[in-house]
C-alpha positions in Angstrom: 4.6 9.2 19.1 6.6 8.0 16.1 4.7 5.7 13.4 1.1 5.0 14.1 1.6 1.5 12.3 4.2 -1.1 11.9 6.7 0.8 9.5 9.4 -1.8 9.4 7.2 -4.5 7.9 5.6 -1.9 5.5 9.1 -0.9 4.4 10.1 -4.4 3.7 6.8 -5.0 1.6 7.7 -1.9 -0.4 11.1 -2.8 -1.0 10.1 -6.3 -2.2 7.5 -4.6 -4.7 10.2 -2.2 -6.0 13.0 -4.7 -6.3 11.2 -7.2 -8.4 10.3 -4.8 -11.0 13.2 -2.5 -11.6 16.5 -3.2 -13.6 19.6 -4.6 -12.1 21.2 -1.1 -12.4 18.3 0.3 -10.5 18.7 -2.0 -7.7 22.5 -1.2 -7.6 21.6 2.3 -7.3 19.3 1.9 -4.5 21.8 -0.1 -2.7 24.6 2.7 -3.2 22.2 5.3 -2.0 21.3 3.2 1.1 25.0 2.6 1.9 25.9 6.2 1.4 23.0 7.3 3.8 23.7 4.9 6.4 27.5 5.8 6.7 27.1 9.5 6.0 23.7 10.2 7.6 23.6 13.9 5.9 20.4 15.5 4.7 22.2 16.2 1.6 22.8 12.6 0.8 19.1 11.9 1.6 17.7 14.7 -0.4 19.9 14.0 -3.5 18.6 10.4 -3.6 15.1 11.5 -3.2 15.5 14.1 -6.2 17.4 11.8 -8.4 15.2 8.6 -8.5 13.4 9.2 -11.8 16.8 9.2 -13.6 18.0 5.7 -12.2 14.5 4.0 -11.7 12.3 5.6 -14.3 8.6 6.3 -14.2 7.0 3.0 -15.3 3.8 2.0 -13.2 4.5 -0.7 -10.6 2.2 -3.7 -10.4 1.2 -4.4 -6.9 0.8 -8.2 -6.2 -2.3 -9.0 -4.3 -0.7 -10.1 -1.2 1.3 -6.8 -0.9 -1.9 -4.8 -1.3 -3.5 -6.6 1.4 -0.4 -6.2 3.7 -0.5 -2.3 3.1 -4.1 -1.9 3.7 -5.7 0.7 4.6 -2.8 2.5 2.7 -2.3 1.9 -0.9 0.3 2.1 -3.6 -1.7 1.3 -6.7 -0.8 3.2 -9.7 2.5 4.2 -8.4 5.4 4.6 -10.5 8.9 3.2 -9.8 10.3 6.4 -8.8 7.3 7.3 -6.5 7.5 4.0 -4.8 11.1 4.5 -4.1 10.5 7.9 -2.6 7.8 6.4 -0.4 10.3 3.7 0.8 13.1 6.3 1.1 11.0 8.4 3.5 10.8 5.4 5.8 14.6 5.4 6.0 14.5 8.7 7.8 15.3 8.3 11.7 12.3 9.2 14.0 14.1 9.7 17.3 14.1 13.4 17.1 10.7 14.7 15.9 11.6 18.1 15.2 14.4 17.2 13.0 12.4 14.6 11.3 9.5 16.9 10.5 11.8 19.6 9.3 13.7 17.4 7.0 10.4 16.4 5.3 9.0 19.9 5.1 12.1 21.0 3.4 11.2 18.4 0.7 7.8 19.9 0.4 9.1 23.3 0.2 11.7 22.5 -2.5 9.6 19.9 -4.4 8.6 19.9 -8.1 5.3 18.4 -9.0 6.3 14.7 -9.0 8.1 15.1 -5.8 5.2 16.9 -4.2 2.8 14.1 -5.5 5.0 11.4 -3.8 5.0 13.5 -0.5 1.4 14.1 -0.2 0.6 10.6 -1.2 3.1 9.4 1.6 1.0 11.1 4.3 -0.5 7.9 5.7 3.1 6.4 5.9 4.8 9.3 7.7 5.6 9.3 11.3 4.2 11.7 13.7 0.8 12.0 11.9 -0.5 15.0 13.9 2.3 16.9 12.5 1.0 17.1 8.9 -2.6 18.5 9.4 -1.6 21.9 8.2 0.5 20.6 5.3 -2.5 18.5 4.2 -4.7 21.7 4.3 -2.1 23.5 2.1 -2.0 20.7 -0.4 -5.8 20.8 -0.7 -5.6 24.5 -1.9 -3.2 23.4 -4.6 -4.1 23.6 -8.3 -2.1 20.7 -9.5 -4.0 17.7 -10.4 -1.6 15.1 -9.5 -1.2 16.5 -6.0 -4.9 16.9 -5.3 -5.4 13.2 -6.3 -2.5 12.1 -4.0 -4.4 13.6 -1.1 -7.8 12.6 -2.2 -7.6 9.2 -3.9 -7.3 6.1 -1.4 -5.5 8.1 1.0 -6.8 7.3 4.6 -4.8 10.2 6.1 -7.2 13.1 5.8 -10.2 11.1 7.1 -8.3 10.1 10.2 -6.7 13.6 11.0 -8.3 16.5 9.5 -10.9 18.5 11.3 -14.4 19.1 10.0 -13.7 22.3 8.1 -10.6 21.2 6.4 -12.2 17.8 5.6 -15.4 19.5 4.2 -12.8 21.7 2.0 -11.3 18.5 0.7 -14.6 17.0 -0.4 -15.8 20.1 -2.0 -12.5 20.6 -3.9 -12.9 17.2 -5.2 -16.4 18.1 -6.7 -15.0 21.4 -8.0 -12.2 19.6 -9.7 -14.1 16.5 -10.9 -12.0 14.4 -9.0 -13.1 10.6 -8.1 -15.0 11.4 -5.1 -16.0 7.8 -4.6 -12.4 6.9 -4.1 -12.1 9.2 -1.2 -11.1 7.1 1.8 -13.5 7.7 4.7 -16.2 9.3 2.6 -19.2 8.0 4.4 -17.6 7.9 8.0 -16.7 11.5 7.7 -20.0 12.6 6.2 -21.6 15.4 8.3 -24.5 17.8 8.5 -22.3 21.0 7.6 -20.9 19.4 4.5 -24.7 18.2 3.5 -25.7 21.9 3.9 -22.7 23.1 1.7 -23.5 20.5 -0.9 -27.2 21.5 -0.9 -26.4 24.8 -1.7 -23.8 23.8 -4.3 -26.5 21.7 -6.0 -28.8 24.7 -6.1 -26.0 26.9 -7.7 -25.6 24.3 -10.3 -29.1 24.1 -11.2 -29.6 27.8 -11.2 -26.7 27.9 -13.8 -28.2 25.1 -15.9 -25.1 23.0 -15.1 -25.3 19.2 -14.1 -25.2 18.2 -10.3 -22.8 15.6 -9.7 -24.7 12.5 -8.7 -22.2 11.5 -5.9 -23.2 14.6 -4.1 -26.4 12.8 -2.9 -24.3 10.2 -1.1 -23.3 12.7 1.5 -26.6 14.6 1.7 -28.8 11.5 2.0 -27.9 10.8 5.6 -28.8 14.3 6.6 -31.9 14.6 4.6 -34.5 16.9 6.3 -37.3 19.5 5.4 -34.6 21.9 4.2 -33.1 19.7 1.5 -36.0 17.2 0.6 -37.2 19.2 -2.2 -33.7 19.1 -3.7 -33.5 15.3 -3.3 -36.9 14.9 -4.7 -35.8 16.8 -7.7 -32.9 14.6 -8.3 -35.1 11.6 -7.9 -37.1 12.5 -11.0 -34.3 13.8 -12.9 -33.9 13.1 -16.6 -30.3 12.0 -15.8 -30.1 8.2 -14.9 -27.2 8.5 -12.8 -28.8 11.3 -10.8 -32.0 9.2 -10.2 -30.0 6.2 -9.0 -28.1 8.4 -6.7 -31.3 10.1 -5.3 -32.8 6.6 -4.8 -29.7 5.6 -2.8 -29.7 8.7 -0.8 -33.3 8.0 0.1 -32.4 4.5 1.2 -29.7 6.0 3.4 -32.1 8.4 5.1 -34.0 8.0 8.2 -36.4 11.1 7.1 -39.9 9.7 6.5 -40.8 11.5 3.3 -37.4 10.2 1.7 -38.2 6.6 2.7 -41.7 7.1 1.3 -40.5 8.5 -1.9 -38.2 5.4 -2.4 -41.4 3.4 -2.0 -42.8 4.6 -5.0 -40.0 2.9 -7.0 -40.5 -0.7 -5.7 -38.2 -2.0 -8.5 -35.4 0.6 -7.6 -35.8 -0.2 -3.9 -35.5 -3.9 -4.6 -32.3 -3.5 -6.6 -30.8 -1.6 -3.7 -31.6 -4.2 -1.2 -30.3 -7.0 -3.5 -27.0 -5.2 -4.0 -27.7 -4.4 -7.8 -27.7 -0.7 -7.3 -25.0 0.7 -5.2 -22.6 3.8 -5.1 -20.2 1.8 -7.0 -22.8 1.4 -9.7 -23.3 5.0 -9.9 -19.6 5.9 -10.0 -19.3 3.4 -12.9 -22.0 5.1 -14.7 -20.6 8.6 -14.0 -17.2 7.5 -15.2 -18.7 5.8 -18.4 -17.6 2.3 -17.2 
C-alpha cells in the first residue's frame, strides 16, 4: 500500500498554492531543486532542499484559497508558512516503489530535524504514504515538549484519529489538556471518544478541583456520552459551576448523554436546553468563550 489518497492531485494543489505566493526567485529555486532531484535522485539532494527551504522561500504565512482548502479536505494546510508548505510538497516527490527505502528516508529527516523541520514532518503525517508505518513516530511526537510539534500533530490533523490505538489516542488528548492546546481543533475528537478516556478525564477533573485549579470546560465534551453513576456527581458540580463556560459545557454534556439523571438535570434549565436545540449553544460556542473570542 502506498498513498491512502490521490497524492498526485494533492501535490498539484499544493504547488499551485505555493507558486502564486512566492517570489520569482523562489520559483526558480524550486524548479532547480526539482531538476536536480529528478536527474540525480540522491537523498543528499533531496535532504538539502528540504533543509534549505527557509533561506530561499522565507517563512511568510501562506493564504489558502477556499477551492484549494476544499480540495485538500480532510487534510489542512491552514496557517502554513511558505517553507513548511514547500516541505510538504517536497515529501510528495519521494518515490513510493520501495516502502522500506521510503520510510527510512523520512525517518532520517525526523532524526536530524530541528524544530521547524519536525513541525513540518509531523504536520505532514496525513499526507505521507504507507500510513501504518507512522504510528510509533506519532506516539513519539506526542511525548515532545515542543509546542509547535504538538500542535502539528493535534490541530486539524486527521492522522492520529485514523491510525492511533486507544491508549495512544487518549495520551494525545490528555497531552492537549495538560499543555493548553486547542482541544476543539483535534480532528476526530468526538468519533474517538471512549470510556477509558472519560474515566481518565473524570479523575483529572477531580485532581484539578482538589488543587483549586480550573477544570477545562472542553473536558466535559468527552465525558458526556459516558456519563454514569461514577461521574454524574462531577458533571452535576460543573452544571452549577460559577464559571459560565463550564456551566455551558456541562449542559452540552448532559445533552449528549443517555444517562437519565443527566437528561433530567438539563431539563431543569429549559432555557439552556432550548439554546442547544436551536444551535445557539454548541461546543464551538464554548471554545470561543474559553479562548476569549
